[in-house]
C-alpha positions as CSV (number, residue, x, y, z in Angstrom):
1,M,57.2,-17.6,-21.0
2,F,59.8,-17.5,-23.9
3,I,57.1,-16.5,-26.4
4,T,55.9,-13.7,-24.3
5,V,59.4,-12.3,-23.9
6,S,60.1,-12.7,-27.6
7,E,56.9,-10.8,-28.6
8,L,57.1,-8.1,-26.1
9,K,60.8,-7.6,-26.5
10,S,61.1,-6.8,-22.9
11,I,61.7,-8.8,-19.7
12,N,60.3,-5.9,-17.7
13,K,57.0,-5.9,-19.6
14,S,56.8,-9.7,-19.7
15,S,57.2,-9.6,-15.8
16,D,53.9,-7.6,-15.6
17,V,52.0,-9.9,-18.0
18,L,53.4,-13.1,-16.5
19,L,53.3,-12.1,-12.9
20,L,56.8,-13.3,-12.5
21,S,59.7,-11.3,-11.2
22,Q,62.4,-10.3,-13.7
23,P,65.1,-12.3,-12.0
24,A,62.8,-15.4,-12.2
25,I,62.2,-14.9,-15.9
26,S,65.9,-14.3,-16.6
27,K,66.7,-17.5,-14.7
28,K,64.3,-19.6,-16.7
29,I,65.6,-18.2,-20.0
30,K,69.1,-19.0,-18.9
31,Q,68.0,-22.6,-18.0
32,L,66.3,-22.8,-21.5
33,E,69.6,-21.7,-23.3
34,E,71.6,-24.1,-21.3
35,Y,69.4,-26.9,-22.0
36,F,69.5,-26.4,-25.8
37,G,73.1,-25.2,-25.8
38,Q,72.2,-22.2,-27.8
39,K,71.9,-18.5,-27.2
40,L,68.3,-17.5,-27.8
41,L,68.0,-14.0,-26.9
42,I,70.3,-10.9,-27.1
43,R,69.8,-8.5,-24.1
44,S,70.6,-4.7,-24.4
45,S,69.5,-1.5,-22.8
46,K,66.7,-1.2,-25.4
47,G,65.2,-4.7,-24.4
48,V,65.7,-8.2,-25.8
49,S,65.9,-9.5,-29.3
50,L,66.0,-13.0,-30.9
51,T,69.2,-14.5,-32.1
52,P,68.9,-16.6,-35.4
53,E,68.6,-19.7,-33.3
54,G,66.0,-17.9,-31.0
55,E,63.9,-17.1,-34.1
56,I,63.8,-20.8,-35.1
57,F,62.9,-21.8,-31.5
58,Y,60.2,-19.2,-31.3
59,Q,58.7,-20.3,-34.6
60,K,58.7,-24.0,-33.6
61,A,57.2,-23.1,-30.0
62,K,54.4,-21.2,-31.6
63,K,53.6,-24.1,-33.9
64,I,53.6,-26.6,-31.0
65,I,51.2,-24.2,-29.0
66,R,48.8,-23.9,-32.1
67,E,48.8,-27.7,-32.3
68,F,48.2,-28.1,-28.6
69,D,45.3,-25.5,-28.9
70,S,43.8,-27.5,-31.6
71,L,43.3,-30.4,-29.3
72,H,40.6,-28.1,-27.7
73,Y,38.4,-28.9,-30.7
74,L,38.9,-32.7,-30.6
75,K,37.9,-32.6,-26.9
76,N,34.9,-30.5,-27.2
77,E,32.9,-31.0,-30.3
78,Q,30.5,-28.1,-29.5
79,D,33.3,-25.5,-29.3
80,Y,34.8,-27.1,-32.5
81,N,31.6,-26.3,-34.4
82,S,30.8,-23.1,-32.8
83,F,34.0,-21.4,-34.0
84,N,34.1,-19.4,-30.7
85,S,37.9,-19.8,-30.3
86,L,38.9,-18.7,-33.8
87,R,40.8,-15.7,-34.7
88,I,39.8,-14.5,-38.1
89,G,41.3,-11.6,-40.2
90,S,40.1,-10.2,-43.6
91,L,40.7,-7.3,-46.0
92,D,37.9,-4.9,-45.6
93,S,37.2,-5.1,-49.4
94,I,36.5,-8.9,-49.0
95,S,34.5,-8.8,-45.8
96,S,32.3,-5.8,-46.5
97,F,31.2,-6.6,-49.9
98,K,31.4,-10.4,-50.3
99,Y,30.8,-11.8,-46.9
100,P,29.0,-9.2,-44.8
101,H,26.6,-11.5,-43.0
102,F,29.4,-13.9,-41.9
103,F,31.3,-11.1,-40.4
104,I,28.4,-9.5,-38.8
105,N,27.8,-12.7,-37.0
106,A,31.5,-13.2,-36.3
107,L,31.8,-10.0,-34.5
108,G,29.6,-11.2,-31.6
109,T,30.6,-15.0,-31.5
110,I,34.3,-15.5,-32.6
111,K,37.2,-14.8,-30.3
112,E,38.8,-12.1,-32.4
113,V,38.0,-10.5,-35.8
114,V,40.5,-8.3,-37.5
115,L,39.2,-6.1,-40.5
116,T,41.8,-4.0,-42.3
117,N,43.0,-2.6,-45.6
118,K,46.6,-3.3,-44.8
119,I,47.9,-6.6,-46.0
120,S,50.7,-6.6,-43.4
121,D,48.0,-6.6,-40.6
122,L,47.1,-10.1,-41.8
123,I,50.2,-11.8,-42.9
124,A,52.5,-11.1,-39.9
125,P,49.9,-12.2,-37.3
126,F,49.1,-15.3,-39.3
127,N,52.7,-16.3,-39.6
128,N,53.2,-15.8,-35.8
129,G,50.1,-17.8,-34.9
130,D,48.1,-14.8,-33.7
131,L,45.4,-15.3,-36.4
132,D,44.0,-18.7,-37.3
133,V,42.2,-17.8,-40.6
134,I,42.7,-15.0,-43.0
135,L,40.9,-13.9,-46.3
136,M,43.2,-12.0,-48.7
137,D,44.4,-12.0,-52.3
138,S,45.7,-15.4,-53.4
139,Q,48.9,-13.8,-54.7
140,F,50.2,-13.1,-51.1
141,K,50.4,-16.8,-50.2
142,N,54.2,-16.7,-51.0
143,T,54.6,-14.5,-48.0
144,L,53.2,-17.0,-45.6
145,T,55.9,-18.9,-43.7
146,C,53.7,-21.2,-41.6
147,D,51.9,-24.4,-42.5
148,F,48.5,-23.6,-44.0
149,D,45.7,-24.9,-46.1
150,E,44.2,-22.7,-48.9
151,E,41.0,-22.5,-50.9
152,V,40.2,-20.1,-53.7
153,L,36.9,-18.3,-52.9
154,Y,36.3,-16.3,-56.0
155,E,37.8,-14.3,-58.9
156,E,36.8,-11.0,-60.3
157,P,38.0,-8.4,-62.7
158,Y,39.3,-5.0,-61.8
159,Y,37.5,-1.9,-63.0
160,I,38.4,1.7,-63.5
161,V,36.2,4.2,-61.9
162,Y,35.9,7.6,-63.3
163,S,33.6,10.7,-63.6
164,K,31.2,11.0,-66.4
165,N,32.6,14.5,-66.9
166,N,35.9,12.8,-67.8
167,Q,35.4,13.2,-71.5
168,N,38.5,11.2,-72.5
169,L,37.2,8.1,-70.9
170,F,33.5,8.7,-71.2
171,N,33.7,9.0,-75.0
172,L,36.1,6.0,-75.2
173,K,34.5,3.2,-77.3
174,K,36.6,0.3,-75.9
175,E,34.8,-2.1,-73.7
176,K,37.9,-3.1,-71.9
177,I,40.9,-1.0,-70.9
178,S,44.5,-2.4,-71.4
179,A,47.6,-1.7,-69.3
180,K,48.9,0.5,-72.2
181,D,45.7,2.4,-72.3
182,L,45.9,3.1,-68.6
183,Q,49.3,4.7,-68.9
184,R,47.6,7.8,-70.2
185,Y,45.6,8.5,-67.1
186,Q,46.5,9.6,-63.6
187,L,45.5,7.2,-60.8
188,L,44.3,7.8,-57.2
189,L,45.2,4.8,-55.1
190,Y,45.6,3.8,-51.6
191,P,49.3,3.7,-50.4
192,K,51.5,0.7,-51.2
193,Y,50.3,-1.2,-48.1
194,C,46.9,-1.7,-50.1
195,P,46.8,-5.0,-51.9
196,I,45.1,-3.3,-55.0
197,H,48.0,-0.8,-55.3
198,N,50.4,-3.7,-54.7
199,R,48.7,-5.8,-57.5
200,I,48.7,-3.0,-60.0
201,A,52.5,-2.4,-59.5
202,Q,53.1,-6.2,-59.8
203,I,51.1,-6.5,-63.1
204,Y,53.1,-3.6,-64.7
205,K,56.3,-5.2,-63.7
206,E,55.2,-8.5,-65.2
207,L,54.3,-6.8,-68.4
208,K,57.4,-4.8,-68.3
209,L,55.5,-1.6,-68.8
210,K,55.9,1.8,-67.0
211,L,53.4,2.5,-64.4
212,P,50.8,5.3,-65.0
213,P,51.2,8.3,-62.7
214,I,49.9,7.2,-59.2
215,Y,49.0,9.7,-56.4
216,E,48.4,8.1,-53.0
217,V,45.4,9.0,-50.8
218,N,44.7,7.3,-47.4
219,Y,40.9,7.7,-47.5
220,S,38.3,6.1,-49.8
221,E,35.9,9.0,-49.4
222,S,38.5,11.4,-50.4
223,I,39.4,9.4,-53.5
224,I,35.8,9.1,-54.7
225,S,35.3,12.9,-54.1
226,F,38.4,13.8,-56.0
227,I,37.3,11.5,-59.0
228,K,33.8,13.0,-59.1
229,N,35.3,16.4,-59.6
230,S,38.4,15.8,-61.8
231,D,39.9,13.7,-64.5
232,Y,41.6,11.4,-61.9
233,I,40.6,7.8,-62.0
234,T,40.9,4.8,-59.5
235,I,41.0,1.1,-59.8
236,L,38.8,-1.2,-57.7
237,P,37.7,-4.9,-57.8
238,K,34.4,-5.2,-59.5
239,S,32.4,-5.8,-56.2
240,L,33.7,-2.5,-54.8
241,A,33.2,-0.5,-58.1
242,V,29.7,-1.6,-58.6
243,N,28.9,-0.5,-55.0
244,K,30.5,2.9,-55.5
245,I,28.5,3.4,-58.7
246,K,25.2,2.9,-56.9
247,D,26.2,5.4,-54.3
248,S,27.4,8.1,-56.7
249,E,24.1,9.8,-57.7
250,N,24.9,8.9,-61.3
251,I,28.2,10.8,-61.4
252,L,30.6,7.9,-61.7
253,E,31.1,5.4,-64.4
254,T,33.1,2.2,-64.8
255,K,35.0,0.3,-67.4
256,E,36.5,-3.2,-67.0
257,L,40.1,-3.7,-67.2
258,D,41.4,-6.4,-69.5
259,I,42.4,-10.1,-68.6
260,A,45.8,-9.1,-67.1
261,F,43.9,-7.4,-64.3
262,Q,42.2,-10.2,-62.4
263,R,41.7,-10.4,-58.7
264,K,41.9,-13.9,-57.0
265,V,40.8,-14.2,-53.4
266,S,41.6,-17.1,-51.0
267,V,40.8,-18.2,-47.6
268,F,43.9,-19.5,-45.6
269,S,43.8,-21.6,-42.4
270,N,46.4,-22.8,-40.0
271,K,44.6,-26.0,-39.7
272,K,43.1,-25.3,-36.3
273,V,39.8,-26.3,-37.8
274,P,39.2,-28.0,-41.2
275,L,39.1,-25.6,-44.0
276,E,36.0,-27.1,-45.4
277,Q,34.0,-25.9,-42.3
278,I,35.2,-22.4,-42.7
279,V,34.2,-22.3,-46.4
280,N,30.8,-23.7,-45.5
281,R,30.2,-20.9,-42.9
282,L,31.3,-18.2,-45.4
283,D,28.9,-19.6,-48.0
284,S,25.9,-20.2,-45.7
């Protein structure tokens, strides 16, 4: 009950979900606060919010529920192996180009599948216990606040993608492009919620270099169309870049970025099932 009220931030909405009256919910929360001797919720005309003590209690309660849920797998080996109760999330750039067969199967067999290009759509639900497994760039593990296991799945370089009509790049003899080289060009990228954009900004910060001009575009098809017809360029992981080249009717070209621009991808699990089983499923 406390978890539902905390997540919905409303006793009224929680009443509809829990099929309990508002006075009954308020009474149970008061009893909980009296038992622990701590104020857990702040009530206002806008709803309810967690106190610092309430936030700690909420996180611990979620962890206990996750551990209790994991007993389901110990009790029923068939469900344990079938993955039916798992909730899995992945960045679209990982699911669509590296593990399409796994996710095609998962859509019809797993409890919940979240595919997104927003890193926040994975991190917050994983921390809150609403996702059991996530696939994302390894660098974001420092944003995870829950207990987790990690296994690195693969690494790949970043490529720039540009039009063959972009003479400045097409005639460039270098096999690999450095961060300093890249400063001379104008980039089209997803907004900052995108892990690629995030990673590029991080690399330039680590190198203490000024970012090249970046223009944000929300849609991949628009980015590719603009690049085909201009001197703008974009940056993609190798697996995506190669795919875009194949579909470009021989209009686009790529160059690899140097060693500073490397992508590392990991799978993270909240230990509801052994990580080894998840990795085996991905690789099968």
